[in-house]
N, C-alpha and C positions, 0 to 999 in steps of 0.2 A: 504494500500500499504506499503510495506516494505521500510524503509529509508535506502538508500545506503550511503556509505561514501561520495560519490560524491555529492549526494543531500544535505547532511548535510554541506558540505563545501561551496556549492554555494547557500545555502538558503538565505543569505542576499543580493545576487547580483540581482539587479533589471532586469526584462526581457525587453529587448529593442523591441522585436517583438514577436508576438504570433506564435504558431506552424504552422498555415496555411501559414502565410507569409514566415516563414522560408522554408517551403517546396517549395513555389513559387519561392523563391530566389535561392534555390538549383537547381531546374530544369532550371531556366532561365540562371544560370551560365553555366550549362552543355551545353545548347543550344547556348550560346555566343561562347563558345570555339569551338564547332563543326561548327558553322558558320564561325568563323575566320579561321579554318582549310581549309574549303572549298574555302574561298575567297583568301587565301594565296598559294594554291596548285601549281600554275604556277610560281608566283614571287619568292616565297621562300619555296621550298619543305620540307626543314628541319624544319622550324618554323611550317608549315602546319601539319607535322607529330606530332610534339610535342603538337600542339593544339588539334589534334584529340585524342591523347592518354590522354591528360588532361581531355578533355571533356568526354571521355568514363569512365574515372576513377570517375569524379564527378557524372556522371549519374548512374554508378554502385553502388557508395556509397549511393546516394540518394534513389535508388530503394530498398536498403537493410536497410535504416534507419527506425527505429520503431517510426514514428511520433505519437503523442497522438491521440486517437480516434476522439476527437472534432475537429481535423484539417481537417477531411474528406479526408485524403490521406492514402492509405493503402500501406504497403510494399510488396515486392515479397515474403518474408518469410510468411507473413500472408496469402497470397493467396495459398501457398503450403500446409498449415496446414489442 
């Protein structure tokens, strides 16, 4: 595996969570924002809209993230290859 500059810069930083937990947290965050958007749609439409937009952005980013193979999560780009 080729060492990138980012990998060299962060080599000494301990990993707080593994790749699988990171993927789960990413998707849970997206779900939380989407649920919040649904819950707020009548009380505060503006907040609801921003929660939906944020949830979709997190979901889209998570779907395109190249998680390591050992995490068991594949990205959209891997499925398109």
